[in-house]
C-alpha positions in Angstrom: 18.7 23.5 -20.6 18.4 26.5 -18.5 16.0 27.3 -15.7 14.8 30.8 -15.4 14.8 32.4 -11.8 10.9 32.2 -11.7 11.1 28.8 -12.6 13.5 27.9 -9.9 11.3 29.9 -7.3 8.1 27.9 -8.2 10.2 24.4 -7.9 11.9 25.6 -4.6 8.0 26.3 -3.4 6.8 23.1 -4.4 9.5 21.2 -2.9 9.1 22.8 0.5 5.7 21.5 0.9 6.6 18.0 1.2 10.7 17.8 0.9 12.6 16.8 4.2 15.5 19.0 5.4 18.1 16.4 4.1 17.4 17.5 0.5 19.5 20.2 -0.6 18.7 23.2 -2.6 18.1 22.7 -6.3 20.9 24.3 -8.8 20.6 25.3 -12.2 21.6 22.1 -13.9 20.2 19.3 -16.1 20.2 16.7 -13.3 18.7 18.6 -10.8 16.1 20.0 -13.2 15.5 16.3 -14.3 14.8 15.7 -10.7 12.6 18.5 -10.3 10.5 17.7 -13.2 9.9 14.0 -12.2 9.3 15.1 -8.6 6.7 17.8 -9.5 4.9 15.3 -12.0 4.3 12.8 -9.3 3.4 15.4 -6.8 0.8 16.7 -9.0 -0.5 13.4 -9.9 -0.8 12.4 -5.9 -2.2 15.8 -5.1 -4.4 16.8 -7.6 -6.1 13.7 -9.3 -7.7 10.7 -7.8 -9.3 7.5 -9.2 -7.9 4.1 -9.2 -7.6 3.8 -13.1 -5.3 6.9 -12.8 -2.9 6.3 -9.9 -2.2 2.3 -9.5 -1.3 -0.1 -12.1 -1.6 2.1 -14.9 0.7 1.6 -18.1 4.4 2.5 -17.3 6.4 2.2 -14.2 3.3 1.1 -12.1 2.0 -1.5 -14.9 0.3 -4.4 -13.5 2.8 -6.5 -15.3 5.4 -5.5 -12.6 3.2 -6.8 -9.9 2.5 -10.2 -10.4 1.5 -11.1 -6.8 -0.9 -8.1 -6.7 -2.3 -9.7 -9.9 -2.5 -13.1 -8.5 -4.7 -11.5 -5.4 -7.1 -9.6 -7.8 -7.4 -13.0 -9.8 -8.2 -15.2 -7.1 -11.4 -13.0 -5.9 -13.2 -14.5 -9.0 -12.8 -18.0 -7.7 -12.1 -18.1 -3.9 -14.3 -16.4 -1.4 -11.6 -15.9 0.8 -8.2 -14.5 -0.4 -5.1 -13.6 1.6 -2.4 -11.4 1.0 0.2 -12.0 3.2 3.3 -9.8 3.2 6.3 -11.6 4.1 7.7 -8.7 6.4 10.5 -7.9 4.0 11.9 -4.7 5.4 15.1 -2.6 6.2 15.9 -1.3 9.5 15.3 2.2 10.5 18.2 4.1 9.8 19.0 2.7 6.3 20.2 5.0 4.2 18.1 5.0 0.6 20.0 6.6 -2.3 18.1 9.8 -3.6 19.2 12.3 -6.5 20.5 14.5 -3.7 22.2 11.9 -1.8 21.1 9.3 1.1 18.2 9.7 3.2 17.2 7.4 6.1 14.3 5.3 5.1 11.8 6.5 7.7 12.2 10.2 6.6 11.1 9.4 3.2 7.3 10.2 2.4 5.0 9.5 -0.6 5.6 12.0 -3.4 9.4 12.2 -2.9 11.8 10.5 -5.4 14.5 7.9 -4.9 16.8 6.1 -7.3 15.6 2.9 -9.1 18.5 0.1 -9.7 19.5 2.0 -12.6 20.1 5.2 -10.9 17.0 7.1 -12.3 14.7 9.0 -10.5 11.8 7.0 -9.4 8.4 8.1 -7.4 7.6 6.9 -3.7 4.0 5.9 -3.9 4.0 4.6 -0.2 6.0 4.3 3.0 5.4 1.1 5.3 6.3 1.4 9.2 6.2 -2.5 9.7 7.0 -2.5 13.5 9.7 -4.5 15.3 11.1 -7.8 13.4 13.9 -9.9 13.6 17.0 -8.7 11.7 20.2 -9.9 9.9 23.5 -7.9 9.3 24.6 -8.0 5.7 28.5 -7.5 5.1 28.3 -4.0 4.2 26.4 -3.5 7.5 22.9 -3.1 6.3 20.4 -4.3 8.6 17.2 -6.2 7.3 14.7 -8.8 7.7 15.7 -12.3 7.0 13.4 -12.8 3.9 14.3 -9.2 2.2 15.0 -9.5 -1.2 17.9 -8.1 -2.9 19.2 -8.0 -6.6 22.9 -9.2 -6.8 24.6 -9.8 -10.3 21.0 -9.8 -11.8 19.8 -12.8 -9.6 17.5 -12.1 -6.5 19.0 -13.2 -3.2 17.3 -13.4 0.2 18.9 -11.6 3.1 19.5 -14.7 5.2 21.9 -16.0 2.5 24.1 -12.8 2.9 24.3 -12.2 6.6 23.6 -13.5 10.0 21.2 -13.0 12.6 21.8 -9.8 14.9 18.7 -9.0 17.0 15.6 -7.3 16.5 14.7 -3.6 15.3 12.0 -1.3 13.9 11.7 -2.1 10.3 10.3 0.0 7.2 10.0 -0.3 3.0 8.7 1.6 0.4 6.5 1.1 -2.6 8.4 2.6 -5.6 7.2 3.3 -9.3 10.5 1.9 -10.6 10.1 -0.3 -13.9 10.9 -3.6 -12.0 9.9 -2.9 -8.6 13.6 -2.2 -7.3 15.2 1.0 -5.6 18.8 1.8 -4.6 20.2 1.8 -1.2 23.0 4.2 -0.3 25.3 1.2 -0.1 24.6 0.4 -3.9 22.5 -2.6 -3.3 19.1 -2.9 -5.2 16.3 -3.8 -2.9 12.8 -4.9 -3.7 9.4 -2.9 -3.1 6.6 -4.0 -1.0 2.8 -3.2 -0.5 -0.4 -5.1 0.2 -2.9 -2.4 1.5 -3.1 -1.0 -1.9 -4.4 -4.5 -3.2 -7.4 -4.4 -0.6 -8.1 -0.6 -1.4 -7.8 -1.3 -5.3 -10.4 -4.1 -4.9 -12.7 -2.3 -2.8 -12.7 0.7 -5.3 -13.4 -1.6 -8.2 -16.3 -3.2 -6.3 -17.8 0.1 -5.3 -17.7 2.3 -8.5 -18.2 -0.8 -10.9 -15.0 0.6 -12.9 -12.5 -2.2 -13.8 -9.2 -2.0 -15.6 -8.9 -3.7 -18.7 -6.5 -6.3 -17.2 -9.2 -7.2 -14.5 -9.7 -10.9 -14.2 -11.1 -10.9 -10.6 -14.7 -11.0 -9.1 -17.2 -8.4 -10.6 -20.3 -7.2 -9.1 -22.8 -6.2 -11.6 -24.9 -4.0 -8.8 -23.8 -1.4 -6.1 -22.3 -2.8 -3.3 -22.2 -2.6 0.4 -18.7 -3.6 2.0 -16.9 -3.5 5.4 -13.3 -2.2 5.5 -11.8 -3.1 8.9 -8.8 -1.7 10.6 -7.2 -2.2 14.2 -8.1 1.1 15.6 -10.0 4.3 14.5 -6.4 5.8 14.1 -5.3 3.0 11.7 -8.5 3.4 9.7 -8.3 7.2 9.6 -4.5 7.4 8.8 -4.3 4.3 6.4 -7.4 2.9 5.0 -9.8 5.8 4.4 -6.6 7.7 3.2 -5.9 5.2 0.4 -9.6 5.5 -0.5 -10.5 9.1 -0.3 -6.9 10.5 -0.3 -5.6 13.9 1.5 -7.4 16.2 0.5 -10.5 14.0 -0.2 -10.8 13.1 -3.7 -7.1 12.4 -4.4 -7.4 8.8 -3.4 -8.4 5.7 -5.4 -12.1 6.6 -5.5 -12.5 8.9 -8.1 -13.7 12.2 -6.5 -16.7 12.7 -9.0 -18.0 9.6 -7.9 -17.8 10.3 -4.0 -21.6 11.1 -3.2 -21.1 11.6 0.5 -18.8 11.1 3.5 -20.1 10.5 7.1 -17.6 11.1 9.9 -17.7 9.1 13.1 -18.2 11.5 16.1 -15.6 11.9 18.8 -12.7 10.1 16.6 -10.6 13.0 15.4 -12.2 12.7 11.8 -12.6 9.0 11.2 -14.9 8.2 8.5 -18.1 5.9 9.5 -19.6 5.6 6.0 -18.4 6.5 2.3 -21.4 6.7 -0.2 -20.0 6.3 -3.7 -21.8 6.1 -6.9 -21.6 2.9 -8.9 -21.2 4.2 -12.4 -22.8 1.3 -14.5 -26.0 1.3 -12.6 -26.0 4.9 -11.1 -26.9 3.6 -7.7 -25.1 4.1 -4.5 -22.5 1.8 -3.0 -21.8 2.0 0.8 -18.4 1.3 2.3 -18.6 1.0 6.0 -15.8 1.2 8.4 -15.2 -0.9 11.3 -12.5 -1.5 14.0 -11.1 -4.5 16.0 -10.9 -2.2 19.0 -14.7 -1.9 18.9 -15.4 -5.4 19.6 -17.6 -8.3 18.1 -20.9 -6.5 18.7 -19.9 -4.0 16.1 -19.7 -6.6 13.6 -23.5 -7.2 13.9 -26.0 -5.6 11.4 -26.7 -6.2 7.8 -24.7 -8.7 5.9 -22.2 -7.2 3.4 -21.2 -8.2 0.1 -17.2 -8.2 1.1 -15.2 -7.7 4.0 -11.7 -6.2 3.6 -9.7 -6.8 6.8 -6.4 -4.9 6.7 -4.2 -6.7 9.2 -5.4 -9.6 11.5 -7.7 -9.4 14.8 -5.8 -10.1 17.8 -6.9 -10.6 21.6 -9.5 -12.3 23.5 -12.1 -11.1 20.8 -10.4 -12.3 17.8 -12.1 -15.4 17.0 -15.6 -13.8 17.8 -14.7 -11.2 15.1 -13.7 -13.8 12.6 -16.9 -15.7 13.2 -19.3 -12.6 12.8 -17.4 -11.7 9.5 -17.5 -15.4 8.2 -21.4 -15.7 9.2 -22.2 -12.5 7.6 -20.7 -13.4 4.4 -22.4 -16.6 4.0 -25.9 -15.0 3.6 -24.6 -12.9 0.5 -22.0 -15.4 -1.0 -19.6 -12.6 -0.4 -15.8 -12.2 -0.3 -13.5 -11.9 2.5 -10.1 -10.2 1.5 -7.3 -10.3 4.2 -4.0 -7.9 3.7 -1.7 -8.4 6.6 2.1 -8.8 7.6 2.4 -11.5 9.9 4.0 -9.2 12.9 2.2 -11.3 15.7 4.1 -14.6 14.6 2.3 -18.0 14.5 -1.0 -17.0 15.0 -4.4 -19.1 14.4 -4.7 -17.0 11.3 -1.3 -17.7 9.9 -1.4 -21.6 11.2 -4.8 -22.1 9.4 -3.9 -20.6 6.1 -0.7 -22.1 5.9 -2.3 -25.8 6.7 -5.3 -25.4 4.4 -4.9 -22.5 1.9 -4.1 -22.9 -1.8 -1.0 -20.9 -2.8 -1.7 -19.0 -5.9 1.3 -16.7 -5.7 3.7 -16.7 -8.4 7.0 -17.9 -7.0 10.3 -16.6 -8.2 12.5 -18.6 -5.6 
C-alpha cells in the first residue's frame, strides 16, 4: 500500500499536534501506515466525539469483559450505598521505557492519544496516563523498577513484581490505561505489564446517573429521575485537570458526558477555569441533572447545603478536616438514601479510611491471584 505525498503531509500534521519528540518521522511503508491509521482513528475518537457509551467499555478492545474489577464496582452500586475502588498502586518507575511502533518512549512522556504496543506487538491506543506519586519500588533482574504489587505476564501466567525482584527504595511512579484486548502493554524489555485506572469508573458512573443513559451490560444502581451529585477532589487544580476533564473533555463536549446533553457549565471565579456546576439533560425525563464540584481544600463548611443523590470522592481527604468532611458526606447522603463512591490509590499509607474498609468492607472484587 502506497501513501501519497498529500496523505503523508496530512498524517504528519496530525501527529505534530500531540506526539512527543521521541516519535520518528513516518515513512512510506505498511508498518508506519498501519500505525498512523490506528493513531489517527484514536485521535479523532478522543478529540471529535464525546459520550460515555462511545468512549469507554464499548465492544472491542475496551469491552467491559476486559475490565472485571470495573464491572464489579459498577454492579456494587445496586446493592451497596458505599462503594470503594482502591487501586493497588501497581505502577512503573519514572523513566521506564514503554514499547511503541517507533521504539522505546519513557512512560512519563506518553500522553492520551499516543499508541503503544500490546503484548502481541500490535498498536494499542493509550486512553489515560497516571502520575501516582512516590511509592516503594522493587528492582527486577532486567533492571525494571516498579511497585511490589505490579502485575506482569510471564509464560502466560500473571506474576507480582515482589516475586521477581528485591526492594530498592522509593521513586515517582506512573501507569497507563491502554485499549488492548487483554489490558496488557509491552515494555521495551519485552515484559508484558498490566493496565490501571480507577477514576474512569467514578466518572462513568456519574455520567450514567446524570444522563439517564446506561449501557446494555449495566447492572448497577439506576436513577429514574434527574440527579444532583457532588464530585470531590483535592484542590481546584485536580478538579480542573482530572475530574472535570473526564466528564467534559478538552475541548468541552469530548468527555464522557455527551455534548448534546450539556445544557450549561458554570465556572468558579478566580480558579483558572475550574468548573463549579455542570447542568446535564437527563434524557429519559427531559429534566436537568446537576453535577456540583467540591474540593477538600475548601474545608468542611463547603460541604453544607442541599443533600445530594450521590457523592463521588476521587482520592481520600487528608489533614485535620478529613473526618469532618467524611461526616458531612455521610450525613447528607442519609437524607436521600444516596450513594457514596470512592476511587483512590492508597498513597498515604494506613489511613483511617484504609483501616476501616480493610476491616469492615465486603470484598466484591474478582480475584485472579
